Structures are given as C-alpha cells and as structure tokens.
C-alpha positions, 0 to 999 in steps of 0.5 A: 903622350900625356893623354896616352900615360893618363889612359895608361894610369887609369887601366892599371889604377883599375886593375887588381894587380897593383893592389895585390902587388903591393899588398901582399909586399906590405902584408910580409912586412907585417906578419916578420913585424908580428912574428918578431914582436911575440918571439921578442923575448927569445931572440933577445940574444940576437939583438937588442933592438927588434925595429932595427931587426925589422929595418935590416931584415927588409933592407936585406930583401930590397936587393930582391927588388929587382926580380919584382921588376918583371911583375911591375912592368907586366902589371902595364903591360897586361897581356897587350898580345893575348888580348890583342889591344895592342893592335888596336891601340897602333891602329888608332893613329898613336905611334909606335914609339910613344906607345913603347915610352908610355908603358915604360914611364908608366912601369917606372912610375908605377915601380915607384908607388910600390917600392915607396909604399912598401918601405912606408908601411916598413918604417911606420910598422916598426916604429908602431910595434918596436918604437924608436931609439939611436940605433933604429935612426941610424940604421935608417939613415945610414944603411936602409936609405943610401942602399934604397938609393942605389937600388932604384936605378938598378930596379929601373934598369930591370923594369926596362929590361922587362918593359922590352921583352914583353914587347918583344916575345908574345908570351909573358912566361917566356919574358919571365924566364928571361929574366931568369937567365939574366940573374944568373948569366953573372954567375957563369960568366965569372966562372969562365971569366978566368979562361975569357977575361973579357967575361969578367969585365962585362960581368962587372958592368952588369945590373945584377953584379951592382945588386949583389954589391950594394947587398953585400955592402955595409955601407954604401959609398959614394962611388958605388952610388954613382956607379949604381945610378951610371949602370942603371941609366944606362939599362935603361937607355940601351933596353929603351932603345933596343925595344923601340926600335924592334917593336917599330919595325915588328908586325903585329898580328 
C-alpha cells in the first residue's frame, strides 16, 4: 500500500497539473493584492485596512474550494481509463481496494497541499503588501482559520465523491457534470421540501448545505464546526465504501 502511494505521489509531483492548479490560485491572490494596493486610496471608504479586506475576500472564496475538489481528484486519477494504465496496475496483482484507497488518500493529501500553499500565500502576501494590525489578526484567528477548519472535512467529502465518480465513469467530463448536479441538488430539494418534507431533511444533511452555512456565518460556532466534521467524514466513508465496492466488481477493458 505504501509503495503504491509513493508511486502515485511520484507521478503527481512529476506532472504539471499540481503546479498549474496551485500556481493559478496563488496568482489570483497576488493579483487581488495588487489590485487592492493600486486602488487603496479609492477604496479607503470601504475598509480602513486592505489586508483584512483581502483576507475577507479569500475567506469568502474558500467556499469555492469544494468545486475544485474534482480537479484535485482528477489530478491523481490522470485519465487512467483513457490511457489504459488502470488495467495494467490491476494486472500487476495490486488489489483493487488498495488502488482505490491509494488514489483517495493521495487525492486528500494533494488537496491539503494545495489549500495550505494557497492560504499561506494569502497571509504572507497580505502582510508584505499591507502590513498587520489588530484587525488583521482578529479576522485571521476568529474568522478565516475557523472557517478553513470547517471547510476541510467538507472538501474531503468532495474529493471522495470525485474519486468515486472518476473510478466509476470512463468519461472525466461526465464526472465533472455529476459534481455540477450535486451542487444544485440542495436548491432543488429546498424548492420541493414544502410538498415533500423528507427532501428538506436530506438537504440539511448534504455537504453543499453545510458549505453554504459556513459561508454565510459571521462566526463559526462549535456546533456548526462539529456538524461540518461529522457531515464531511460521513461523506468520505459513504463515497469510499460505494466506490470501492463497485470498482472491485467492475470489469476493466
């Protein structure tokens, strides 16, 4: 298992996918910093401190991390069906469960790496460009980091879902389309819940619903934090069990 994961990481770190994704996210943060700095005098009425404003923008953007989880999963999966490398891996005698778990864990680790680098670049850029004060520290410690901690398990659930779909579908575009459906389902369930209350209950349990709650919260309460971790980890377990079971019985051509 460990050797297989090492090989997955070797492939990941020797592809441009990881660096392009991380670089694009960091570039957006730096461009936002430059824009705020150039327009600092014009936007002064909006906030007394541009560094805090930058953190607030990135904090709001953290909710978009869920939509990037399919990219993280695809980063590890690497069009295995298209290039028929998955069949070769199975033919080497590696169990399908190990293959599945190896790619899932590698995807989770890659997601943590991308997130860590992006957040670190955000904080360092804000400090270098705008400096620090009590408002900056307060937003970082009381708003940004708690929301980040609440989002992490929900992103993990997204990576687990993306991994499952990429294993079960031979078309990467179809897997991305499934993510799009998952994002709009809570809204659809909300519309029909007055007629069918069960859909309202399902909506409240969905990962996207928790992401919206964290995004809209001014502060993350302890109960919301616990709810996010329970929901996210439950999603990881559910998608992993379903994906591994189906993949273990799936014919690979």
